[in-house]
VEXFILUM-206475 format. One line per 10 residues: number of its first residue (from 1); their letters; for each residue x, y, z of N, C-alpha, C. Coordinates in nm, 3 decimals, always signed. Layout:
NUM) A) X,Y,Z,X,Y,Z,X,Y,Z  ...
This chain:
1) MQAIKEQIIN) +0.083,-0.121,+0.000,+0.000,+0.000,+0.000,+0.087,+0.127,+0.000  +0.194,+0.124,+0.079,+0.283,+0.240,+0.085,+0.350,+0.265,-0.048  +0.382,+0.158,-0.120,+0.446,+0.173,-0.251,+0.351,+0.242,-0.349  +0.222,+0.210,-0.341,+0.122,+0.274,-0.428,+0.115,+0.423,-0.397  +0.113,+0.456,-0.268,+0.106,+0.596,-0.228,+0.227,+0.674,-0.278  +0.344,+0.613,-0.268,+0.466,+0.680,-0.315,+0.462,+0.700,-0.466  +0.408,+0.602,-0.537,+0.398,+0.615,-0.682,+0.303,+0.728,-0.720  +0.191,+0.740,-0.649,+0.097,+0.849,-0.677,+0.165,+0.984,-0.658  +0.233,+0.999,-0.546,+0.299,+1.127,-0.515,+0.406,+1.159,-0.618  +0.479,+1.058,-0.663,+0.585,+1.080,-0.762,+0.530,+1.117,-0.899
11) LLDPKQLLFA) +0.404,+1.081,-0.926,+0.344,+1.114,-1.055,+0.283,+1.253,-1.057  +0.261,+1.312,-0.941,+0.203,+1.446,-0.934,+0.310,+1.553,-0.954  +0.268,+1.667,-1.004,+0.359,+1.778,-1.030,+0.388,+1.852,-0.899  +0.511,+1.846,-0.848,+0.543,+1.910,-0.720,+0.535,+2.063,-0.725  +0.526,+2.119,-0.846,+0.517,+2.265,-0.859,+0.374,+2.316,-0.837  +0.279,+2.225,-0.830,+0.140,+2.266,-0.810,+0.121,+2.322,-0.669  +0.039,+2.428,-0.657,+0.019,+2.494,-0.529,-0.039,+2.400,-0.423  -0.119,+2.303,-0.467,-0.185,+2.214,-0.373,-0.107,+2.083,-0.352  +0.014,+2.076,-0.403,+0.088,+1.950,-0.397,+0.101,+1.897,-0.255  +0.139,+1.981,-0.160,+0.159,+1.936,-0.022,+0.028,+1.883,+0.038
21) QWQDLVEGLS) -0.083,+1.948,+0.005,-0.212,+1.901,+0.057,-0.254,+1.769,-0.008  -0.226,+1.754,-0.138,-0.255,+1.627,-0.205,-0.170,+1.516,-0.144  -0.046,+1.550,-0.113,+0.044,+1.452,-0.052,-0.011,+1.405,+0.083  -0.058,+1.497,+0.163,-0.116,+1.460,+0.292,-0.241,+1.374,+0.273  -0.323,+1.409,+0.172,-0.444,+1.331,+0.145,-0.408,+1.188,+0.107  -0.310,+1.173,+0.019,-0.268,+1.040,-0.025,-0.216,+0.958,+0.093  -0.137,+1.020,+0.178,-0.081,+0.947,+0.292,-0.189,+0.895,+0.385  -0.304,+0.961,+0.387,-0.411,+0.920,+0.476,-0.509,+0.821,+0.416  -0.487,+0.782,+0.290,-0.580,+0.691,+0.224,-0.562,+0.547,+0.272  -0.668,+0.468,+0.257,-0.670,+0.332,+0.308,-0.703,+0.232,+0.197
31) ERDLVLAQQV) -0.702,+0.104,+0.235,-0.740,-0.002,+0.141,-0.883,+0.020,+0.091  -0.969,+0.070,+0.178,-1.108,+0.097,+0.139,-1.111,+0.196,+0.024  -1.026,+0.299,+0.030,-1.022,+0.399,-0.077,-0.974,+0.339,-0.209  -0.881,+0.244,-0.199,-0.831,+0.178,-0.319,-0.942,+0.095,-0.385  -1.017,+0.023,-0.303,-1.130,-0.057,-0.355,-1.235,+0.035,-0.417  -1.262,+0.147,-0.349,-1.362,+0.242,-0.399,-1.319,+0.297,-0.535  -1.192,+0.325,-0.552,-1.143,+0.378,-0.680,-1.168,+0.279,-0.793  -1.147,+0.151,-0.768,-1.172,+0.050,-0.870,-1.321,+0.039,-0.902  -1.405,+0.055,-0.801,-1.549,+0.054,-0.824,-1.592,+0.174,-0.907  -1.531,+0.288,-0.880,-1.560,+0.410,-0.957,-1.525,+0.390,-1.103
41) LADGWPGPGD) -1.408,+0.333,-1.129,-1.364,+0.311,-1.267,-1.457,+0.212,-1.338  -1.496,+0.107,-1.268,-1.583,+0.005,-1.328,-1.721,+0.062,-1.359  -1.769,+0.155,-1.278,-1.903,+0.210,-1.298,-1.906,+0.313,-1.410  -1.791,+0.374,-1.440,-1.782,+0.463,-1.555,-1.847,+0.599,-1.536  -1.886,+0.659,-1.648,-1.941,+0.794,-1.650,-2.064,+0.796,-1.740  -2.151,+0.894,-1.723,-2.272,+0.902,-1.808,-2.238,+0.952,-1.948  -2.305,+0.896,-2.047,-2.289,+0.943,-2.184,-2.389,+1.053,-2.214  -2.389,+1.106,-2.337,-2.484,+1.211,-2.375,-2.628,+1.170,-2.349  -2.701,+1.255,-2.279,-2.841,+1.230,-2.252,-2.869,+1.133,-2.139  -2.764,+1.073,-2.081,-2.780,+0.977,-1.972,-2.789,+1.053,-1.839
51) QTPRLIQKLT) -2.904,+1.047,-1.777,-2.927,+1.120,-1.652,-2.907,+1.033,-1.528  -2.865,+0.908,-1.547,-2.846,+0.818,-1.433,-2.715,+0.852,-1.362  -2.718,+0.893,-1.235,-2.594,+0.926,-1.163,-2.503,+0.804,-1.151  -2.376,+0.825,-1.173,-2.277,+0.719,-1.156,-2.212,+0.732,-1.019  -2.139,+0.628,-0.981,-2.081,+0.625,-0.847,-1.995,+0.747,-0.819  -1.914,+0.789,-0.915,-1.824,+0.901,-0.890,-1.902,+1.030,-0.862  -2.022,+1.040,-0.913,-2.105,+1.158,-0.888,-2.172,+1.153,-0.751  -2.182,+1.034,-0.694,-2.248,+1.018,-0.565,-2.153,+1.037,-0.446  -2.023,+1.035,-0.473,-1.924,+1.046,-0.366,-1.915,+1.190,-0.314  -1.848,+1.206,-0.201,-1.816,+1.341,-0.154,-1.708,+1.398,-0.245
61) AEERLASLLF) -1.691,+1.528,-0.239,-1.592,+1.594,-0.325,-1.452,+1.540,-0.298  -1.418,+1.517,-0.173,-1.285,+1.468,-0.141,-1.268,+1.322,-0.184  -1.374,+1.242,-0.172,-1.368,+1.104,-0.218,-1.346,+1.097,-0.369  -1.407,+1.189,-0.443,-1.386,+1.191,-0.589,-1.240,+1.217,-0.620  -1.183,+1.315,-0.553,-1.042,+1.348,-0.574,-0.954,+1.230,-0.537  -0.980,+1.168,-0.423,-0.899,+1.055,-0.377,-0.909,+0.937,-0.473  -1.029,+0.911,-0.524,-1.046,+0.799,-0.616,-0.964,+0.818,-0.743  -0.963,+0.938,-0.796,-0.886,+0.962,-0.918,-0.737,+0.952,-0.890  -0.693,+1.001,-0.775,-0.552,+0.989,-0.740,-0.511,+0.842,-0.732  -0.598,+0.758,-0.677,-0.568,+0.617,-0.666,-0.563,+0.548,-0.803
71) LLPQAIQRYE) -0.622,+0.609,-0.904,-0.620,+0.551,-1.039,-0.495,+0.589,-1.118  -0.414,+0.679,-1.063,-0.294,+0.724,-1.135,-0.196,+0.610,-1.164  -0.159,+0.527,-1.066,-0.064,+0.419,-1.096,-0.116,+0.323,-1.203  -0.245,+0.294,-1.199,-0.305,+0.206,-1.299,-0.299,+0.271,-1.437  -0.322,+0.402,-1.442,-0.317,+0.473,-1.570,-0.176,+0.468,-1.629  -0.074,+0.493,-1.548,+0.062,+0.494,-1.601,+0.104,+0.354,-1.645  +0.055,+0.250,-1.575,+0.084,+0.113,-1.619,+0.024,+0.085,-1.756  -0.096,+0.134,-1.780,-0.158,+0.114,-1.912,-0.084,+0.194,-2.019  -0.037,+0.313,-1.985,+0.045,+0.390,-2.079,+0.169,+0.309,-2.117  +0.234,+0.254,-2.014,+0.359,+0.180,-2.039,+0.335,+0.055,-2.122
81) RQSIPKQILQ) +0.226,-0.017,-2.095,+0.195,-0.138,-2.171,+0.171,-0.107,-2.318  +0.115,+0.010,-2.344,+0.086,+0.049,-2.482,+0.197,+0.133,-2.544  +0.306,+0.151,-2.466,+0.422,+0.230,-2.513,+0.384,+0.375,-2.546  +0.287,+0.429,-2.474,+0.252,+0.570,-2.490,+0.347,+0.652,-2.402  +0.408,+0.756,-2.456,+0.501,+0.835,-2.375,+0.437,+0.888,-2.247  +0.509,+0.877,-2.138,+0.460,+0.924,-2.008,+0.426,+1.072,-2.012  +0.496,+1.148,-2.097,+0.473,+1.293,-2.103,+0.330,+1.324,-2.147  +0.269,+1.235,-2.225,+0.130,+1.258,-2.265,+0.039,+1.256,-2.144  +0.062,+1.164,-2.051,-0.016,+1.162,-1.927,+0.010,+1.289,-1.846  +0.136,+1.329,-1.836,+0.167,+1.451,-1.761,+0.099,+1.573,-1.823
91) DSLADFYLRA) +0.099,+1.581,-1.955,+0.031,+1.692,-2.022,-0.120,+1.686,-1.999  -0.175,+1.565,-2.006,-0.319,+1.548,-1.990,-0.364,+1.581,-1.849  -0.277,+1.561,-1.750,-0.311,+1.591,-1.611,-0.331,+1.741,-1.587  -0.297,+1.826,-1.685,-0.319,+1.970,-1.669,-0.465,+2.000,-1.639  -0.556,+1.922,-1.699,-0.698,+1.943,-1.676,-0.737,+1.904,-1.533  -0.676,+1.798,-1.482,-0.698,+1.757,-1.342,-0.653,+1.868,-1.248  -0.534,+1.921,-1.272,-0.482,+2.028,-1.186,-0.572,+2.151,-1.193  -0.614,+2.186,-1.314,-0.700,+2.302,-1.332,-0.828,+2.289,-1.249  -0.895,+2.177,-1.261,-1.025,+2.160,-1.195,-1.010,+2.145,-1.044  -0.904,+2.078,-0.999,-0.880,+2.066,-0.855,-0.849,+2.202,-0.794
101) NLYDAHYQGL) -0.774,+2.284,-0.866,-0.742,+2.418,-0.816,-0.864,+2.509,-0.816  -0.948,+2.495,-0.919,-1.070,+2.575,-0.922,-1.162,+2.538,-0.806  -1.169,+2.408,-0.774,-1.252,+2.366,-0.662,-1.200,+2.427,-0.532  -1.068,+2.420,-0.512,-1.009,+2.475,-0.390,-1.033,+2.626,-0.380  -1.021,+2.696,-0.492,-1.041,+2.842,-0.492,-1.185,+2.878,-0.458  -1.279,+2.795,-0.502,-1.421,+2.826,-0.481,-1.472,+2.780,-0.346  -1.425,+2.660,-0.302,-1.480,+2.600,-0.180,-1.381,+2.598,-0.063  -1.257,+2.645,-0.086,-1.154,+2.647,+0.017,-1.133,+2.508,+0.079  -1.113,+2.410,-0.007,-1.088,+2.274,+0.040,-1.055,+2.182,-0.075  -1.008,+2.063,-0.043,-0.972,+1.967,-0.146,-1.096,+1.896,-0.198
111) GLTADDGQWL) -1.100,+1.873,-0.327,-1.212,+1.800,-0.383,-1.232,+1.829,-0.530  -1.336,+1.769,-0.585,-1.379,+1.792,-0.723,-1.530,+1.792,-0.726  -1.589,+1.873,-0.813,-1.734,+1.870,-0.829,-1.774,+1.738,-0.894  -1.903,+1.706,-0.884,-1.953,+1.583,-0.946,-1.932,+1.585,-1.096  -1.953,+1.700,-1.159,-1.937,+1.710,-1.303,-1.791,+1.695,-1.343  -1.702,+1.761,-1.268,-1.559,+1.750,-1.300,-1.507,+1.609,-1.274  -1.557,+1.544,-1.169,-1.513,+1.409,-1.139,-1.545,+1.311,-1.251  -1.671,+1.315,-1.300,-1.707,+1.222,-1.406,-1.635,+1.254,-1.536  -1.607,+1.383,-1.557,-1.532,+1.422,-1.677,-1.389,+1.371,-1.671  -1.322,+1.392,-1.558,-1.181,+1.355,-1.545,-1.161,+1.204,-1.542
121) LRLFDLQIFK) -1.262,+1.130,-1.504,-1.249,+0.984,-1.503,-1.211,+0.932,-1.641  -1.256,+0.999,-1.745,-1.223,+0.957,-1.882,-1.074,+0.970,-1.909  -1.013,+1.071,-1.849,-0.869,+1.091,-1.864,-0.792,+0.975,-1.802  -0.837,+0.932,-1.682,-0.769,+0.824,-1.611,-0.800,+0.688,-1.672  -0.902,+0.680,-1.756,-0.935,+0.557,-1.827,-0.884,+0.559,-1.970  -0.791,+0.649,-2.000,-0.726,+0.659,-2.130,-0.823,+0.682,-2.245  -0.923,+0.765,-2.220,-1.016,+0.804,-2.325,-0.990,+0.948,-2.371  -0.926,+1.029,-2.286,-0.895,+1.167,-2.320,-0.744,+1.187,-2.313  -0.690,+1.253,-2.415,-0.547,+1.284,-2.421,-0.531,+1.430,-2.461  -0.444,+1.500,-2.392,-0.410,+1.637,-2.431,-0.288,+1.628,-2.521
131) LGALQFERIR) -0.307,+1.665,-2.647,-0.201,+1.659,-2.747,-0.178,+1.799,-2.799  -0.078,+1.865,-2.745,-0.058,+2.005,-2.779,-0.163,+2.090,-2.712  -0.222,+2.181,-2.787,-0.318,+2.275,-2.730,-0.453,+2.212,-2.696  -0.493,+2.110,-2.770,-0.629,+2.057,-2.763,-0.636,+1.921,-2.695  -0.755,+1.890,-2.644,-0.782,+1.759,-2.589,-0.863,+1.678,-2.691  -0.836,+1.548,-2.696,-0.906,+1.459,-2.787,-0.962,+1.341,-2.709  -1.091,+1.313,-2.730,-1.158,+1.205,-2.658,-1.207,+1.099,-2.756  -1.174,+0.973,-2.727,-1.227,+0.862,-2.804,-1.375,+0.845,-2.767  -1.463,+0.852,-2.866,-1.606,+0.835,-2.838,-1.671,+0.745,-2.942  -1.787,+0.695,-2.906,-1.878,+0.628,-3.000,-1.999,+0.720,-3.013
141) WQPDPSYYHM) -2.029,+0.761,-3.132,-2.129,+0.863,-3.156,-2.267,+0.824,-3.104  -2.326,+0.915,-3.027,-2.462,+0.899,-2.974,-2.544,+1.021,-3.017  -2.632,+1.008,-3.116,-2.707,+1.124,-3.167,-2.826,+1.157,-3.077  -2.800,+1.225,-2.968,-2.903,+1.253,-2.868,-2.950,+1.398,-2.877  -3.074,+1.422,-2.924,-3.124,+1.560,-2.936,-3.131,+1.635,-2.804  -3.153,+1.563,-2.693,-3.162,+1.631,-2.564,-3.028,+1.684,-2.518  -2.920,+1.625,-2.566,-2.785,+1.671,-2.531,-2.736,+1.779,-2.627  -2.756,+1.757,-2.756,-2.704,+1.850,-2.855,-2.802,+1.962,-2.891  -2.928,+1.948,-2.850,-3.030,+2.050,-2.877,-3.044,+2.075,-3.027  -3.037,+1.967,-3.102,-3.053,+1.970,-3.248,-3.140,+1.853,-3.290
151) PLEVLNHWPT) -3.206,+1.862,-3.404,-3.293,+1.753,-3.450,-3.213,+1.631,-3.497  -3.278,+1.517,-3.496,-3.212,+1.393,-3.536,-3.164,+1.397,-3.681  -3.236,+1.469,-3.767,-3.193,+1.472,-3.907,-3.054,+1.535,-3.921  -3.017,+1.620,-3.827,-2.881,+1.675,-3.825,-2.785,+1.575,-3.762  -2.826,+1.520,-3.649,-2.737,+1.434,-3.571,-2.714,+1.298,-3.636  -2.801,+1.257,-3.724,-2.783,+1.128,-3.791,-2.683,+1.133,-3.906  -2.601,+1.235,-3.905,-2.491,+1.244,-4.001,-2.403,+1.120,-3.993  -2.387,+1.065,-3.870,-2.314,+0.940,-3.849,-2.408,+0.839,-3.783  -2.397,+0.714,-3.816,-2.476,+0.611,-3.747,-2.436,+0.602,-3.600  -2.530,+0.564,-3.515,-2.500,+0.543,-3.374,-2.385,+0.444,-3.360
161) GTPLLAVHIM) -2.290,+0.479,-3.273,-2.176,+0.391,-3.248,-2.055,+0.418,-3.335  -2.065,+0.512,-3.429,-1.950,+0.545,-3.515,-1.834,+0.596,-3.430  -1.714,+0.541,-3.448,-1.598,+0.589,-3.370,-1.552,+0.727,-3.421  -1.549,+0.821,-3.329,-1.508,+0.958,-3.359,-1.409,+1.006,-3.254  -1.346,+1.119,-3.281,-1.260,+1.185,-3.184,-1.322,+1.320,-3.150  -1.371,+1.333,-3.027,-1.429,+1.459,-2.984,-1.317,+1.554,-2.941  -1.325,+1.677,-2.988,-1.225,+1.778,-2.957,-1.277,+1.868,-2.845  -1.193,+1.887,-2.743,-1.230,+1.969,-2.628,-1.125,+2.077,-2.606  -1.168,+2.186,-2.543,-1.081,+2.301,-2.524,-1.076,+2.337,-2.377  -0.959,+2.328,-2.317,-0.942,+2.369,-2.178,-0.944,+2.521,-2.167
171) AGTDLSHAAC) -0.981,+2.570,-2.050,-0.975,+2.714,-2.025,-0.832,+2.763,-2.043  -0.817,+2.875,-2.110,-0.685,+2.935,-2.129,-0.605,+2.877,-2.244  -0.667,+2.791,-2.325,-0.596,+2.726,-2.436,-0.559,+2.826,-2.546  -0.442,+2.808,-2.602,-0.400,+2.887,-2.719,-0.474,+2.833,-2.841  -0.566,+2.913,-2.893,-0.647,+2.871,-3.007,-0.598,+2.930,-3.139  -0.474,+2.977,-3.142,-0.420,+3.031,-3.267,-0.415,+2.922,-3.372  -0.416,+2.963,-3.498,-0.413,+2.867,-3.609,-0.292,+2.775,-3.597  -0.177,+2.832,-3.565,-0.055,+2.752,-3.557,-0.064,+2.647,-3.446  -0.114,+2.688,-3.330,-0.123,+2.595,-3.217,-0.223,+2.483,-3.246  -0.336,+2.517,-3.306,-0.438,+2.416,-3.338,-0.390,+2.322,-3.448
181) QASFDQAATF) -0.323,+2.377,-3.548,-0.271,+2.292,-3.656,-0.170,+2.192,-3.600  -0.082,+2.239,-3.512,+0.016,+2.149,-3.452,-0.052,+2.040,-3.370  -0.160,+2.076,-3.303,-0.233,+1.980,-3.221,-0.301,+1.874,-3.308  -0.366,+1.916,-3.415,-0.428,+1.820,-3.506,-0.324,+1.730,-3.573  -0.208,+1.786,-3.607,-0.102,+1.705,-3.666,-0.055,+1.599,-3.567  -0.041,+1.639,-3.441,+0.002,+1.544,-3.338,-0.103,+1.435,-3.317  -0.230,+1.476,-3.316,-0.339,+1.378,-3.298,-0.343,+1.279,-3.413  -0.321,+1.327,-3.536,-0.326,+1.239,-3.653,-0.223,+1.128,-3.643  -0.105,+1.162,-3.593,+0.000,+1.062,-3.575,-0.027,+0.973,-3.454  -0.070,+1.035,-3.344,-0.093,+0.961,-3.219,-0.197,+0.852,-3.237
191) FATYDGPEAY) -0.314,+0.889,-3.289,-0.423,+0.792,-3.298,-0.401,+0.689,-3.409  -0.329,+0.729,-3.513,-0.294,+0.630,-3.615,-0.198,+0.527,-3.559  -0.109,+0.571,-3.471,-0.010,+0.482,-3.411,-0.074,+0.384,-3.313  -0.161,+0.435,-3.227,-0.211,+0.352,-3.117,-0.347,+0.289,-3.145  -0.423,+0.340,-3.241,-0.554,+0.284,-3.271,-0.568,+0.237,-3.414  -0.475,+0.274,-3.499,-0.482,+0.235,-3.640,-0.525,+0.349,-3.729  -0.478,+0.353,-3.853,-0.504,+0.467,-3.942,-0.650,+0.482,-3.984  -0.730,+0.377,-3.970,-0.871,+0.385,-4.010,-0.965,+0.368,-3.891  -0.915,+0.396,-3.772,-0.995,+0.373,-3.651,-1.107,+0.475,-3.633  -1.091,+0.595,-3.689,-1.189,+0.702,-3.667,-1.231,+0.764,-3.800
201) QAYTCFSWLL) -1.357,+0.803,-3.806,-1.407,+0.866,-3.927,-1.379,+1.016,-3.930  -1.386,+1.079,-3.811,-1.375,+1.225,-3.810,-1.347,+1.274,-3.669  -1.305,+1.400,-3.663,-1.306,+1.476,-3.538,-1.442,+1.546,-3.530  -1.491,+1.562,-3.409,-1.614,+1.639,-3.391,-1.599,+1.732,-3.273  -1.669,+1.843,-3.276,-1.660,+1.940,-3.167,-1.796,+2.005,-3.148  -1.849,+1.996,-3.027,-1.975,+2.061,-2.992,-1.939,+2.171,-2.892  -1.947,+2.296,-2.936,-1.897,+2.405,-2.854,-1.964,+2.537,-2.887  -1.969,+2.623,-2.785,-2.015,+2.761,-2.806,-1.918,+2.839,-2.893  -1.794,+2.794,-2.901,-1.692,+2.864,-2.980,-1.719,+2.855,-3.131  -1.804,+2.760,-3.171,-1.832,+2.741,-3.314,-1.964,+2.804,-3.357
211) YPGLLAHLGP) -2.033,+2.869,-3.266,-2.167,+2.920,-3.296,-2.159,+3.034,-3.399  -2.229,+3.024,-3.510,-2.221,+3.127,-3.615,-2.259,+3.266,-3.565  -2.353,+3.275,-3.471,-2.391,+3.405,-3.418,-2.278,+3.475,-3.347  -2.190,+3.400,-3.286,-2.070,+3.457,-3.223,-1.965,+3.491,-3.327  -1.940,+3.398,-3.419,-1.834,+3.416,-3.517,-1.860,+3.536,-3.607  -1.987,+3.572,-3.626,-2.022,+3.687,-3.709,-1.967,+3.818,-3.652  -1.937,+3.818,-3.522,-1.885,+3.939,-3.457,-1.733,+3.936,-3.442  -1.669,+3.832,-3.492,-1.525,+3.818,-3.477,-1.456,+3.826,-3.612  -1.336,+3.879,-3.613,-1.260,+3.888,-3.737,-1.155,+3.779,-3.748  -1.088,+3.769,-3.861,-0.986,+3.665,-3.883,-0.873,+3.667,-3.782
221) ESRIYQFSQF) -0.851,+3.781,-3.718,-0.744,+3.789,-3.618,-0.782,+3.723,-3.486  -0.910,+3.698,-3.468,-0.958,+3.634,-3.345,-0.915,+3.488,-3.340  -0.863,+3.446,-3.226,-0.820,+3.307,-3.212,-0.939,+3.212,-3.209  -1.051,+3.256,-3.156,-1.172,+3.174,-3.161,-1.212,+3.151,-3.307  -1.208,+3.257,-3.384,-1.240,+3.246,-3.528,-1.142,+3.151,-3.597  -1.014,+3.163,-3.566,-0.913,+3.076,-3.627,-0.939,+2.930,-3.592  -0.975,+2.903,-3.467,-1.009,+2.766,-3.427,-1.129,+2.714,-3.505  -1.229,+2.798,-3.522,-1.352,+2.755,-3.589,-1.328,+2.712,-3.733  -1.224,+2.766,-3.795,-1.199,+2.738,-3.936,-1.145,+2.597,-3.960  -1.116,+2.525,-3.853,-1.072,+2.386,-3.868,-1.190,+2.290,-3.886
231) FDLLGATSWP) -1.313,+2.340,-3.873,-1.430,+2.254,-3.878,-1.529,+2.297,-3.983  -1.599,+2.200,-4.040,-1.718,+2.226,-4.119,-1.838,+2.222,-4.026  -1.935,+2.306,-4.050,-2.052,+2.315,-3.964,-2.152,+2.206,-3.998  -2.191,+2.130,-3.897,-2.294,+2.028,-3.915,-2.430,+2.081,-3.873  -2.434,+2.158,-3.766,-2.560,+2.215,-3.718,-2.534,+2.314,-3.606  -2.633,+2.397,-3.577,-2.620,+2.497,-3.471,-2.749,+2.506,-3.393  -2.739,+2.556,-3.270,-2.854,+2.571,-3.182,-2.843,+2.702,-3.105  -2.955,+2.767,-3.081,-2.956,+2.890,-3.003,-2.961,+2.861,-2.852  -2.956,+2.733,-2.814,-2.948,+2.696,-2.672,-2.828,+2.767,-2.609  -2.850,+2.853,-2.508,-2.742,+2.941,-2.461,-2.665,+2.892,-2.340
241) DMAKSRLLDQ) -2.707,+2.782,-2.278,-2.654,+2.747,-2.145,-2.503,+2.726,-2.143  -2.449,+2.654,-2.241,-2.305,+2.630,-2.242,-2.228,+2.761,-2.253  -2.270,+2.847,-2.344,-2.201,+2.974,-2.364,-2.211,+3.062,-2.240  -2.329,+3.070,-2.180,-2.346,+3.152,-2.061,-2.258,+3.100,-1.947  -2.251,+2.969,-1.934,-2.170,+2.911,-1.828,-2.022,+2.944,-1.847  -1.972,+2.922,-1.969,-1.828,+2.941,-1.994,-1.790,+3.089,-2.002  -1.874,+3.167,-2.066,-1.838,+3.304,-2.097,-1.875,+3.403,-1.988  -1.983,+3.374,-1.916,-2.031,+3.469,-1.816,-2.021,+3.415,-1.674  -2.083,+3.301,-1.648,-2.092,+3.252,-1.509,-1.960,+3.202,-1.453  -1.881,+3.133,-1.536,-1.757,+3.072,-1.487,-1.632,+3.141,-1.539
251) APSHKQGSRL) -1.645,+3.257,-1.594,-1.529,+3.327,-1.649,-1.431,+3.362,-1.538  -1.300,+3.333,-1.557,-1.200,+3.369,-1.456,-1.191,+3.520,-1.439  -1.135,+3.561,-1.328,-1.132,+3.704,-1.294,-1.061,+3.787,-1.400  -0.955,+3.731,-1.462,-0.882,+3.810,-1.560,-0.960,+3.826,-1.690  -1.071,+3.750,-1.706,-1.154,+3.764,-1.825,-1.274,+3.854,-1.801  -1.295,+3.893,-1.676,-1.408,+3.979,-1.647,-1.390,+4.113,-1.717  -1.494,+4.156,-1.787,-1.487,+4.284,-1.857,-1.417,+4.277,-1.991  -1.386,+4.155,-2.039,-1.321,+4.142,-2.169,-1.418,+4.187,-2.279  -1.365,+4.216,-2.397,-1.448,+4.259,-2.508,-1.556,+4.155,-2.538  -1.518,+4.028,-2.536,-1.613,+3.922,-2.567,-1.722,+3.911,-2.461
261) QVLARDNQSI) -1.682,+3.927,-2.335,-1.782,+3.919,-2.228,-1.879,+4.037,-2.234  -1.826,+4.155,-2.261,-1.913,+4.272,-2.274,-2.009,+4.253,-2.390  -1.959,+4.200,-2.500,-2.043,+4.174,-2.617,-2.155,+4.076,-2.581  -2.122,+3.973,-2.504,-2.222,+3.873,-2.467,-2.328,+3.931,-2.374  -2.287,+4.018,-2.283,-2.384,+4.079,-2.191,-2.477,+4.175,-2.265  -2.423,+4.244,-2.364,-2.503,+4.341,-2.438,-2.588,+4.277,-2.548  -2.546,+4.161,-2.596,-2.614,+4.098,-2.709,-2.615,+3.947,-2.691  -2.712,+3.897,-2.616,-2.712,+3.755,-2.584,-2.753,+3.667,-2.703  -2.783,+3.729,-2.816,-2.810,+3.650,-2.935,-2.684,+3.581,-2.987  -2.567,+3.623,-2.938,-2.443,+3.557,-2.980,-2.420,+3.428,-2.903
271) LGAALGYRPF) -2.506,+3.401,-2.802,-2.486,+3.284,-2.718,-2.562,+3.165,-2.775  -2.489,+3.065,-2.813,-2.546,+2.943,-2.868,-2.437,+2.838,-2.874  -2.457,+2.735,-2.951,-2.357,+2.630,-2.968,-2.370,+2.571,-3.107  -2.265,+2.506,-3.151,-2.267,+2.445,-3.283,-2.189,+2.315,-3.281  -2.222,+2.230,-3.374,-2.156,+2.101,-3.389,-2.076,+2.104,-3.519  -1.946,+2.088,-3.505,-1.860,+2.088,-3.622,-1.791,+1.954,-3.640  -1.740,+1.932,-3.760,-1.665,+1.809,-3.785,-1.549,+1.837,-3.879  -1.451,+1.747,-3.872,-1.331,+1.757,-3.954,-1.288,+1.614,-3.987  -1.268,+1.581,-4.113,-1.228,+1.444,-4.147,-1.099,+1.404,-4.075  -1.092,+1.278,-4.034,-0.971,+1.228,-3.972,-0.878,+1.177,-4.081
281) AAKEENYG) -0.763,+1.241,-4.091,-0.663,+1.200,-4.189,-0.540,+1.154,-4.113  -0.518,+1.024,-4.105,-0.409,+0.967,-4.027,-0.274,+1.007,-4.086  -0.178,+1.026,-3.997,-0.040,+1.046,-4.038,+0.039,+0.926,-3.987  +0.077,+0.841,-4.079,+0.142,+0.714,-4.041,+0.292,+0.734,-4.031  +0.335,+0.768,-3.912,+0.477,+0.780,-3.882,+0.494,+0.745,-3.736  +0.616,+0.716,-3.696,+0.639,+0.677,-3.559,+0.606,+0.790,-3.463  +0.530,+0.757,-3.358,+0.493,+0.859,-3.261,+0.596,+0.864,-3.149  +0.625,+0.987,-3.104,+0.718,+1.002,-2.991,+0.859,+1.008,-3.042
């Protein structure tokens, strides 16, 4: 048990502000916590439109954090078995650090929200990888109108179960054309290497950043606009919740009063979301 704890601590970034507190948390964990972590992994996370709470969502905030920490050694073992560079895990953990720090800043304590816990579980189960600026998630397409807020005739672009790569954007990501191009190039090589050159049909992205009502107010110099140009538009929705959450409700302090935020407060018609896609073109060369 002590060896597992030491491995967890060695995998964490000691430069993180909460490192000492995470270390103390790990030292206090028990066999029960290890068993709970395995149960959390086995129970998984909800898919689009699935309203059934999973085990990780039912835990306390600190239990969620502890469970994911206990999954770190297992994650690195799977990386090693598949010969995936350890640095990819370290890069991907940036999202874990971000969300754990946000929780501490908001609640003054260690933990993760239920939503962040179920999201991060995918990272520890090797479904999400941060490759350069962007995150890529292995998914099987589920055309759920209640999740995407679009009609089935739009969402049936792919049959249910089609393997795709969902593109996600962390807060503070460099969305310049150069950074995004480098990320897509890295993903093309990575997934061709580890999953095969024909494993995925396309990249897909469901985001407020792709909404045409927003893009109409941005010029080519905008990094959001540059990011949007990597995708063809499949459909759009005026459903504003995602945009309001990211742009207004959860905006970090340094973004308060930004031009984009002022625009959103003055003209909420720019708040919506869109579904974009980009063909997956494998790059068959050695990764790493």
